FINU-950699 format. One record per atom (N, C-alpha, C, O, CB): x, y, z. Coordinates in steps of 0.02 Angstrom, whole numbers, plus 32768, in hexadecimal, padded with zeros to 4 digits. Glycine has a CB too. Example, Ala and Ser with C-alpha at 12.3 -4.5 7.8 and 13.67 -1.06 7.14 Angstrom:
2
82947EE48186 82677F1F8186 82947F5B8186 82C87F5A81A7 82357F2081C4 82827F908162 82AC7FCB8165 82858002818A 829E80398192 82C07FE2811E 
END
This chain:
252
CC12818133FF CC4081B93417 CBF781DF3441 CBBF81EB342C CC7281EF33C9 CC1681EA3484 CBDC8205349B CBE2824934A1 CC14826C34A9 CBC981E934D5 CB91825C349B CB7F82B934A0 CB8082BF34D6 CB6B82983500 CB3982E03487 CB9E82FF34DE CB86832D3521 CB48836C350D CB5783A434F9 CBD6835C3541 CB0A83583516 CAE383963509 CB0B83E53527 CB2284133504 CA9683883532 CB0983DF356F CB1A84203583 CB4D84353558 CB49846E3543 CB2E842535C8 CB86840C3543 CBCC84303526 CBC2844834E2 CBE2847134C3 CC0E83FC3522 CB8A842234D0 CB7F843D347B CB458481347D CB4784AE3453 CB5483EE3441 CB22847F34A3 CAFA84CD34C0 CB3284F134D3 CB2C852D34C9 CABF84C93509 CB6684DF34EC CB7A8513350C CBC4853D34C6 CBE5857034CC CB9684EF3566 CBC38507348E CBF985213467 CBBB8549342D CBCC85733403 CC3884DA3445 CB7585323438 CB4C853C33F7 CB3F859D3415 CB4E85CF33F3 CAEE84F633EE CB2D859E343F CB1B85E93466 CB5986053469 CB5686413473 CAF885E834B8 CB9F85EA3462 CBC98615347A CBD0863234BD CBE4866C34BF CBC5863D3459 CBC2861334F6 CBB98610353A CBF786183556 CBFE863C3587 CB9985D63551 CC2E85F63538 CC7485F63557 CC9686193523 CCCF8602351A CC9585AD3568 CC86864C34FB CC9C865C34C5 CCF7867A34EC CD2F866C34D7 CC5E8699349B CCE586A23527 CD1686C6354E CD5A869C3551 CD9486AB3541 CCF886D23598 CD41866D3566 CD75864B357B CD9A86313542 CDD6863E353D CD61861A35A8 CD7686073511 CD9185EB34D6 CDCA862034AC CDFE8612348E CD5085D734A9 CDA3866634BA CDD38691349B CE0D869934AF CE40868A3490 CDC286C63497 CE0986BC34FC CE4A86D73520 CE7A86863521 CEB586893531 CE3286FD3580 CE5C863F350D CE9E86163511 CEBC862834E0 CEF6862E34F2 CE9D85CE3512 CEB7863734A6 CEC886533461 CF0986903487 CF0386AD34BD CE71867D342E CF4186943459 CF7086C03466 CF4687023467 CF188708343E CFAC86BC3432 CF55873E349D CF35876D34AC CF3087AF3461 CF0D87E1345D CF59878134F3 CF598798343A CF5687D033FA CF2187B933DD CF0287E133BA CF9587D533C2 CF05876C33E3 CECB876133AA CE7F877C33D1 CE47877933B7 CEC686FE3391 CE8F8798341A CE368785342C CE4587D7345A CE7387E03482 CE16871C346F CE1B87FF3447 CE1B883F3469 CDDB882434CF CDA6883534E8 CDE7888A3416 CDFA880A34D8 CDDE87E43519 CD9D881A3533 CD6088113533 CE2587DA355E CDB7883E3541 CD91887E3579 CD4B888B3557 CD1B88A03577 CDC488D7357E CD49887E3518 CD15889A34DE CCE0887F34F6 CCB888A7350E CD1E8885348E CCD0883A34F9 CCA5881034FA CC87881B3554 CC4C881D3565 CCCB87C534DE CCB6881F3578 CC99882035CD CC7C887635CA CC46888135E6 CCEE8810361D CC9688A035B1 CC7B88F835B4 CC4788F03586 CC2389213591 CCB6893E3599 CC2988C8354E CBED88D1353C CBBA889B3573 CB7D889A3573 CBEB88C234E9 CBDE88783596 CBB7884E35B2 CB9F885C35F6 CB6F88423612 CBD4881735AF CBCA888D3610 CBC688BC3646 CB9188F5363E CB6C890A366B CC0A88D9364E CB94890D35FB CB67894235EF CB1E892235E3 CAEE894335F7 CB82896F35B0 CB1388EA35C7 CACF88C135BD CAAF88B33604 CA7388B43610 CADE88763597 CAE688A43633 CACB88973668 CAB088E33693 CA7A88E436B0 CB008869368A CAD789143694 CABC896136B4 CA83895A3694 CA58894436BA CAE789B036A3 CA688968364A CA2F896C3627 CA088965364E C9F0898B3678 CA24894835F6 C9FD891E363F C9D288F43666 C9B1890636A5 C976890E36B5 C9F288C23674 C9F3890B36C9 C9CC8928370D C9BB89633717 C98B896A373E C9EB89233744 C9D8899E36FA C9C289D336F0 C97989DF36CC C9558A0736EA C9F189EC36D4 C96289C6369A C91C89C1367A C8F2899B36BA C8BF89B436D3 C91C89903627 C905896D36C9 C8C4892F36E0 C8C68935374E C89F8925377A C8EE88B636B4 C9028951374D C913894737A2 C934898E37B3 C96989A4379B C95488FD37B7 C91589A637D5 C9168A0637D6 C93C89FC3822 C9658A263835 C8AD8A4137DA C92D89C53846 C94A89DB3899 C98F89B03899 C99C89763887 C90B89BC38E9 C9BC89E938B6 CA0C89D938C4 C9FE899438EF CA19896138D9 CA3F8A1F38F8 C9DA898E3923 C9FB894D394A C9F0891E3920 CA1E88F63918 C9DF89363991 C9A1891138EF C99888D538CB C9C888D4389E C9D388A0387F C95988CC38AD C9EC890A3893 CA1D88FD3841 CA5588E13866 CA8188C83843 CA3B89503806 CA5D88E0389E CA9E88D938C6 CA99889738C2 CAC0887538A0 CAA788F83913 CA67888038E6 CA4B882838FE CA63880638BF CA8C87D838BB C9E48816390A CA408828388B CA4187FC384E CA7587F93835 CA7F87C43816 CA1B880B381E CAAE882B3835 CAEE8825380C CB0887E83837 CB1C87B63819 CB2388703809 CB0887EB388F CB2087C33899 CB138780389F CB3F875638A7 CB3087D438B6 CACF8772389A CACE87243893 CAE0871F383C CAC586F0381F CA7586FC38AD CAFF8740381E CB04873837C7 CB55871F37C8 CB7A86F437B1 CAF58792378D CB54875237EF CBB187393814 CBB786F23829 CBD786C93809 CBCA8765386A CBA486EB384B CBA486B93888 CB93867C3852 CBBC864F3852 CB6386CA38D1 CB4D86743818 CB4E863C37EE CB7D863F37BF CB85860637AB CB16863137D2 CB9B866037A6 CBE7866A376F CC18863D3793 CC35860B377D CC1086C7376A CC1A865D37D7 CC458625380F CC4E85D1381B CC7F85AB381C CC2B8633384C CBF585C63823 CBCD857F382C CBDF855C37F8 CBE3851F37FA CB7D8580382D CBF5859237A7 CBDB855C3769 CC368550376E CC3C851F374B CBA785843706 CC7485613784 CCAC85503783 CCAF851A37AF CCCC84E6379F CCD38580378D CC91852337EC CCAD84FD381C CC9484A43803 CCB58471380E CC8C851E386D CC5584AA37E2 CC38847937B8 CC5B844F377A CC5584173761 CC06849A379F CC8184863770 CCB284943728 CC76847C36DC CC87846336A6 CD10844B372C CC3C848C36F0 CC1D848E36A9 CC2884BE3682 CC3784F53697 CBDF848B36A8 CC2284AF363E CC2C84C335F5 CC0D850535E8 CC1A852E35BC CC0E848F35C4 CBD385063629 CBAF85433600 CBC585713624 CBA785A53619 CB5E854735FA CBF285773650 CC1385A8367C CC2D85EA3657 CC3C85DA361D CC4F8585369F CC34861F365F CC4B86633650 CCA3865E3645 CCC3862D3656 CC32869B3695 CCB78689362D CD0C86873643 CD0E86AA3680 CCE386D23691 CD4686B0360C CD4D869536A9 CD4B869F36F6 CD5A86F43711 CD5B870A374A CD8B86693718 CD65871D36C2 CD68876136C1 CD2B878D36E0 CD2987C336FD CD72876F367F CCED875336C7 CCAF876E36C7 CCB287823716 CCB387BA372F CC71873A36AA CCB387423736 CCA387463788 CCC28777379F CCAA878F37D3 CCB7870B37B5 CD08879D377F CD3D87B137B4 CD2A87FD37A6 CD38882A37CE CD99879737A6 CD098809376A CD23885B375E CCC2886C375E CCB088A7375A CD64887336F6 CC9788403762 CC4F88513775 CC4088893782 CC2B88B93761 CC38883537A4 CC50887C37CB CC58889637F7 CC6588E73800 CC428911381D CC7C88733809 CCA288EF37E0 CCE3892037E2 CCA7894737B4 CC8C897A37C9 CD44890637BB CC928925376C CC7C89623748 CC4A89773753 CC3889A2372B CC7B8962370F CC1D89673785 CBD8897937A8 CBE2899D37D3 CBBF89D037D6 CBB1894837C4 CC0E899437FB CC1889D33837 CC1E8A09381A CBFC8A38382E CC5589D13868 CC4E8A1337E2 CC528A5F37B8 CC078A7D37AB CBF78AB737B8 CC788A543763 CBDD8A4C3791 CB8E8A673793 CB7C8A7A37AF CB658AB237A6 CB628A523792 CB788A5337F1 CB548A603831 CB688AAF3856 CB438ADB386D CB698A1E3866 CBB38AAB384F CBC88AE03874 CBB48B3C3831 CBB48B773842 CC308AC5388B CBAA8B2437FA CB9C8B5037E3 CB488B6A37E6 CB308BA337E7 CBB88B4437AD CB228B1837E8 CAF08B2437FA CAC68B45382C CA8F8B603823 CAEA8B0637F6 CAF18B3B3877 CAEB8B5038B0 CAFE8B9438C8 CAF38BB538FA CB058B2838CD CB2A8B9E387E CB3A8BF03890 CB668BF738D5 CB598C2538FC CAEB8C1E389F CB9A8BC838E1 CBC88BCD3923 CC108BE438F3 CC3F8C02390D CBCF8B723959 CC108BDA38D0 CC598BE638AD CC888C0F38DB CCBD8BFF38F6 CC538C113865 CC698C4338DA CC898C94390E CC9B8C71394E CCD58C683962 CC428CE23926 CC5E8C5E396F CC768C2B39AC CC978C0239BC CCAB8BF339F4 CC5F8C1139BE CCA28BE63979 CCD68BAC3977 CD2D8BC7397C CD5C8BB1399E CCC78B823927 CD288BFE394E CD6C8C17393A CD738C44397E CD648C7F3975 CD6F8C4638EA CD868C3539BF CD7A8C4D3A02 CDD88C2A39FF CDDD8BED39F6 CD268C263A3F CE0F8C4E3A07 CE578C333A11 CE5F8C073A5C CE928BF33A78 CE8F8C793A11 CE288C013A6D CE208BD73A94 CE178B943AA0 CE238B713AD2 CE098BE73AA2 CDF98B853A57 CDF18B473A42 CE2F8B293A2C CE268AF83A08 CDC48B453A13 CE768B3C3A3B CEAD8B2B3A2E CE9C8B013A4E CE8C8ACE3A30 CEE18B4B3A33 CE998B033A91 CEB38ACF3ADB CE8B8A9B3AC2 CE978A643ADA CE9C8AE83B3C CE5B8A9E3A95 CE2C8A583A97 CE588A3B3A53 CE758A083A66 CDC28A653A8A CE648A453A19 CE818A4239DA CEC98A2C39E8 CEDF89F739D2 CE7B8A8639B4 CEE98A543A0A CF2C8A3B3A0C CF4989FA3A35 CF7E89DC3A2A CF4D8A6F3A20 CF1089EA3A72 CF1D89A33A82 CEF7895F3A5A CF0089223A62 CF0A89A23ACA CED3897D3A35 CE9D894D3A05 CEF4892739DF CF1388F239E5 CE4F899039B4 CEFE896F39B7 CF278956397A CF6A892739B1 CF7788EB39A9 CF4B89AA393D CF8A895639E5 CFBE892539FB CFA388E23A17 CFCF88B83A1C CFEB89453A30 CF5E88CB3A2E CF51887F3A46 CF5A88543A0D CF8288263A01 CF0688713A63 CF10887E39DA CEFA884439AE CF26884F3967 CF0C88433931 CEA1884539A0 CF718868396D CF9B88633931 CFB488183930 CFC387FC38FB CFDC889A3933 CFB587F73971 CFD387CE3975 CFA487843976 CF738785399A CFFB87E139A7 CFAF8754395A CF918726394B CF8986EB3967 CFB286C13954 CF9E87213923 CF5D86D73993 CF61869A39BD CF33865E39AD CF26863139D5 CF5386AD3A00 CF1E86623974 CF038623394E CF0A85DD3962 CEE585AC3965 CF1C86233913 CF4985EA396F CF7E85A73970 CF7E859339A0 CFA2856239A8 CFC185A83964 CF4985B439EA CF49858C3A22 CF0185683A13 CEFC85333A32 CF5185B83A6D CED5857439F4 CE95854D39E2 CE99850639B7 CEC68505398D CE6B857E39B9 CE8184E439B8 CE67849F399E CE3484933966 CDFE84B1396A CE4A848039D2 CE3A847E394C CE0084613919 CDEB8417391E CDDA83F538ED CE19846838CF CDED83FC396F CDDC83BD3951 CD9783963967 CD92835A3974 CE148392395F CD5483D7396A CD3383D43964 CCF684083950 CD098438392E CD3C83B93981 CCC48406395C CC948444392A CC9D847B3950 CCAD84B13936 CC3884383920 CC9384763992 CC8F84C039C6 CCDA84DE39B8 CCE1851739A2 CC8284AE3A2C CD1084B539C6 CD4684D439C5 CD5484EA3982 CD7E8516397D CD7684B039DF CD3784D4394D CD5D84DB3918 CD2285353915 CD4685673911 CD5B848A38D0 CCEB853F3916 CCCA85593915 CCE685A83945 CCE285E1392D CC99852B3921 CCFC859B3980 CD1385C039B9 CD6785DE3990 CD84860F39A7 CD1885813A0E CD7B85C63969 CDC085DE3949 CD9D85FE390C CDAD86393902 CDFE859B3934 CD7985E938EA CD6F860D38A8 CD45865A38C7 CD48869138AB CD3985D33869 CD25864C38FC CD08868B3925 CD4686C73939 CD458703392B CCE5866A3972 CD7B86A03960 CDA986BD3971 CDD786EB3939 CDEA87253940 CDC7868C3990 CDE086C23907 CDF586D538C2 CDE4870D38A8 CE0E8737389A CDE386AD3898 CD958718389C CD6F8736388E CD7D878C38A5 CD9087BE3886 CD3C871138A3 CD68877C38EA CD6587AD3923 CD9487DF391E CD85881A391D CD6D878E3963 CDDA87C4391B CE1C87D3391A CE2C881638E1 CE30885338E8 CE42878D3908 CE3387DF389C CE1C8810386B CDE68848385C CDEB88763834 CE1687F23846 CDB288393883 CD9288813887 CD9288B938A7 CD8188F03892 CD67887F388F CDB688A13900 CDBB88BF392F CE1089063917 CE1A89413923 CDBF887A3970 CE3D88C638EE CE5F88DC38DC CE5B89203899 CE7589583898 CE7788A838DA CE42890A387D CE2C892F3842 CE1E89773843 CE3A89A9382C CDF58913382B CDD289663874 CDC889AF3891 CDE389D438B8 CDD38A0E38C5 CDA089B838A7 CE0E89B438CE CE4B89E93913 CE6E8A0138E9 CE838A3A38F5 CE8789C23955 CE8189E538B3 CEB68A01388B CE9D8A3D385F CEB68A743855 CED489CB385E CE578A1A3844 CE428A6E382A CE308AA63860 CE2F8AE33858 CDFA8A6C37F9 CE228A843896 CE1F8AC138B9 CE4F8AE138D0 CE3D8B1938E0 CE018ABE38E5 CE8A8AD638DA CECC8AE038F1 CED88B2238B6 CEDE8B5F38BA CF048A9038EC CED98AEE387C CEFB8B1A3845 CEC98B57383B CEF08B7F3822 CF088AEF37FA CE8A8B7A383E CE518B8A3837 CE738BCC387A CE808C083877 CE0D8B463841 CE758BA338A4 CE898BE238F6 CECF8BF938D8 CED58C3638DD CE9B8BB13962 CF018BDE38BE CF3F8BEB38BE CF4F8C2B3882 CF7F8C523884 CF638BA538B2 CF128C2A384A CF0A8C38380E CEF18C8A3839 CF128CBC3844 CED48BFF37D8 CEB98C7D3846 CEAD8CBA3872 CED88CE838A7 CEE08D2438B5 CE828CA63893 CEE88CBC38B5 CF2F8CE138FB CF578D0338E5 CF668D363904 CF658CB13923 CF7F8CEC3899 CFAB8D0C385B CF948D3C3846 CFBC8D63382E CFB78CE93823 CF438D513843 CF1B8D8F3815 CF3F8D9037CA CF5B8DC237B3 CF278DE9383D CF3C8D5A37AC CF598D5A3770 CF388D813748 CEFC8D893751 CF628D213756 CF5E8DA2370F CF378DE03701 CEFA8DC036B9 CEFD8D8536A9 CF7C8E2A36E5 CEDC8DDD36A4 CE958DCD3665 CED08DBF363F CECC8D82363B CE4E8E163640 CEF88DCB3628 CF298DC035F1 CF5A8D8F35EE CF828D8B35C0 CF4A8DF135E9 CF578D723614 CFA28D433630 CF988D0A3603 CF6D8CFF35D9 CFA78D22368F CFDA8CE1361B CFE28CAE35CC CFB38C7135F0 CFA88C3C35D3 D04D8C8B35AB CF9A8C813637 CF638C353648 CF208C5B362B CEF38C323636 CF568C1436B5 CF088C8B3611 CEDE8C9E35ED CEE68C78359C CEB98C5B357F CEE38CE835F3 CF2D8C833582 CF3C8C65354F CF1E8C103550 CEF38BF6352C CF878C70354A CF458BF73582 CF368BA2356F CEE48BB63578 CEC88BA83543 CF5E8B5235B4 CEBA8BD135A3 CE7A8BB335AC CE4D8BBF3564 CE228B9A354D CE568BD535F0 CE658BFA354B CE388C043508 CE4D8BE434D4 CE328BF0349E CE338C4834F0 CE9A8B9C34D8 CE8B8B7C34B2 CE998B2234D6 CEBB8AF334C2 CEB08B9A3474 CE718B2B350A CE5C8AEB3536 CE538AC53503 CE7D8A9C34F2 CE1B8AEC3568 CE168ACD34E1 CDF38AA434A2 CE1D8A7F347E CE138A423478 CDD38ACE346F CE588AA2345D CE7B8A82342F CEC58A643461 CEF08A443442 CE8B8ABD33EC CECB8A6E3498 CF058A4734A2 CEEF8A1234D5 CF1A89EE34EF CF428A7334BC CEA28A0834E7 CE8E89CF34EE CE93899934B6 CEB9896934B1 CE5689D93501 CE5889B43485 CE65897B3440 CEB38977342A CEB98943340A CE36899A33F1 CEF38998342F CF1E898C3423 CF4689773447 CF7D897B342D CF2A89A9340E CF48895A3484 CF6E894534B4 CF7988F53497 CFB088E53480 CF4A89513500 CF4188C63499 CF45887D3488 CF70886B3467 CF9088393476 CF178864346C CF8088953429 CFA6888A33DB CFF388B033FE D02A889333FE CF7488C43382 CFE888EC3416 D0368905343A D04988CA3465 D07E88AF3454 D03289513472 D02988B03499 D049888834C7 D05E884B34AF D082882334CB D024887D34FB D03C88473469 D04787E63454 D08E87F4343C D0BD87CF344B D00987B63404 D0948825341A D0D6885133EA D10F88453417 D13F8820340B D0CC88B433DD D10388703458 D141886D347B D160882C34AF D198882A34C8 D13A88A6349F D12087F134B6 D13987CA34D9 D14E87933497 D17C876C34A5 D10787B43518 D13C878F346B D14D87563422 D18C876B3408 D1C487523409 D112875A33D9 D16E87B033EB D1B787C533C0 D1FB87F533E2 D22F880333C6 D19B87F6337C D1E588083429 D21588263448 D23A87FB3484 D27687F73490 D1F78864345D D21687E8349A D21C87B034DB D21F876934C3 D21F874134F2 D1D787B33510 D222874D3486 D20D8717347F D1E686E53495 D1E186AA3482 D228870A347C D1C8870734C4 D19286D134F8 D15986B934D3 D14486D734A2 D16C86F8353D D13A867934ED D10D866134C0 D0C8865934DD D097863A34C5 D126862434A5 D0CF86833524 D083867F3535 D07C86BC3552 D0AD86CE3574 D06886443566 D04B86E3354E D0278717356A D0378749359B D04387843593 CFFD8701357E D034871C35E0 D047872B361A D080870A363E D07486D5365B D01587273638 D0CD87283641 D0ED870B3666 D0E6871A36B7 D0E0875036D3 D1258713364C D0EA86DE36D0 D0C186E83732 D0FC86F03751 D0ED86F4378C D08F86973764 D13786F4374B D17A86F6376B D1AE87223739 D1A8873A3701 D19686A63777 D1EE871E3776 D23187303747 D23C87793737 D20C879E3730 D22D870C36FF D26987893732 D27487C1371E D24987D936CE D225880B36C8 D2C087BF371E D25787B136A4 D23087B43668 D1F687E0367D D1F5881D3676 D21A876B364C D1C287BB369A D18F87DE36B1 D17B882136B6 D143883536A6 D18D87D136DC D1BC885336D5 D1B3888736EA D1CB88B136A2 D1AC88E2368D D1D788903730 D20388963684 D21888BF3655 D1E388C9361D D1DA88FE35FE D25688A5363C D1B988833614 D17D888635EE D14488C235F7 D12B88E235C9 D15F884835FD D13688C83643 D10D88E83649 D12089373655 D0F389623654 D0ED88C93674 D16E894B3662 D185898B363F D174899E35F7 D14A89C635E2 D1C8898B3640 D198897C35DC D18E89873596 D134898A3578 D11D89B43552 D1BB89463573 D11B8964358C D0D389713596 D0A489AA359D D07289B8357C D0C8895A35BF D0C989D035E0 D0AE8A0C35FD D0DC8A4535CE D0C08A7935BE D0B88A0F3658 D1188A3A35BD D1318A79358D D1118A6E3560 D0FE8AA5354C D1778A843577 D0FA8A40353A D0EF8A5334EB D08D8A5C34F1 D0698A7E34CC D11389FE34A6 D0828A443514 D0298A4C3527 D01A8A883533 CFF68AAB350F D00B8A273568 D0388A9A356C D0258ADA358D D0498B21357C D0318B57358D D0308ACE35D4 D08A8B173554 D0C28B433547 D0B98B6234F8 D09D8B9234DD D1098B163552 D0F28B1234DD D0E28B223495 D0A78B1B346B D09E8B313432 D1068B063476 D0878B00348A D0458AED344E D00E8B19344E CFE18B163424 D0208AA5345A D0148B5F349B CFF28B9D348C D0098BD63472 CFEB8C053459 CFDC8BB034B8 D0498BCA347B D0728BFF3460 D06B8BFC340B D0578C2733E4 D0C28BF3347C D0868BB133FE D07A8BB533A0 D0248BC633A2 D0198BF6337D D08F8B513368 CFF58BB333B9 CFB28BCF33AC CFA58C2133A2 CF928C403370 CF898BB733E6 CFB08C3233D0 CFCC8C7B33D8 CFED8C8F339F CFD58CB13372 CFFD8C853412 D0148C8033A2 D0418CAF3353 D0308C953314 D0438CB332E2 D09E8CA8334C D0008C4E330C CFF38C3532CF CF9F8C6A32D0 CF808C6C329B CFF28BCF32CC CF8C8C8432FA CF4E8CB2330B CF648CF132DD CF4B8D0732A9 CF448CC63366 CF9B8D073305 CFBB8D5A32F7 CFC58D4E32B7 CF9F8D703295 D0078D7A3321 CFF48D1F328D CFF28D263247 CFB48D1E3218 CFB28D3531DF D01E8CFC3233 CF858CFD3232 CF5C8CEA3205 CF348D243207 CF1D8D3131CF CF3C8CAB320F CF218D54323C CF048D8B323B CF2A8DC43217 CF078DF03200 CEF68D98327A CF6D8DC9320E CF948DEA31F1 CF7F8DD631B1 CF638E023190 CFD68DE43204 CF868DA6319B CF9D8DA9314B CF4B8DA53138 CF428DAE30FC CFDB8D5A3125 CF088D993162 CEBE8DBD3156 CED88DEE3147 CEF38DF43110 CE848DC7318D CED88E203174 CEE18E773184 CEFF8E90313D CEED8EC0311B CF228E8F31D1 CF358E5F312F CF6B8E8230F6 CF3D8E7B309A CF488E983065 CFCC8E4330F8 CF0D8E4930AF CEE88E403076 CEB88E6A3079 CEA78E823043 CED18E04306C CE9B8E7B30AB CE638EA23099 CE728EEB308C CE4D8F153071 CE328E9D30CE CEB78EF330A5 CECC8F42308E CED68F2F3050 CEC88F5F302C CF128F6C30B0 CEE48F063034 CF018F042FE8 CEC48F072FBA CEC68F052F7D CF2F8EBB2FD6 CE908F0D2FDD CE528F1A2FA6 CE478F472F8B CE4B8F762FB3 CE1D8F152FB3 CE358F5B2F4E CE178F992F44 CDE28FAA2F54 CDB18F842F55 CE148FA72F16 CDE28FF52F69 CDA190192F76 CD8D90522F57 CD56906B2F65 CD9C90292FB0 
END
């Protein structure tokens, strides 16, 4: 039996745990948590040892390109592809906060950039690339990751701009969702799995196309962003009411 030391090191060090877990059904892995922890670790190391924003940007870009190269060479030491797709998205948020440019970005004129970006990068032209050599493979991965990064940032920016334009009140339903966002994130894999397997009879986590894909997304949005927050709010009120009644009943 042939032994692959790199593959062994990969398994022992758990460097490829992101992809390994995400290949299992979505209900069995909270896939975004390892990524968030990894991103936060990178950010903390940069903030502690590298103060210059330009050097931070250079190092993160090198790390991003390095993770792509690991995929190009199909090495078992590669991290999950979602790592390279969302590393820059995560870091941009911290850089915006660190440079204190949030108020400048929240100019509605930025919609002239966000809307065309969403319209352009919503379409995936990765099929135009081929993987017949390392250079073409590298270009394909760079395009794929860049598309996800730009589309994600543009969508977030557009959502923030629309929220500001709508002047949502502080006690709005959006606030309710935000206050329960951690629980919603944790519940999402289990709820998505239940919808697909138990309700729609699907055996895979992502449905690529067809009417059932849109039905799946609508059901997910209604449950995760409407029913679950309302249920949590009702449960919290009921708990507080019960505690208040018990405190009132105590002898004085």
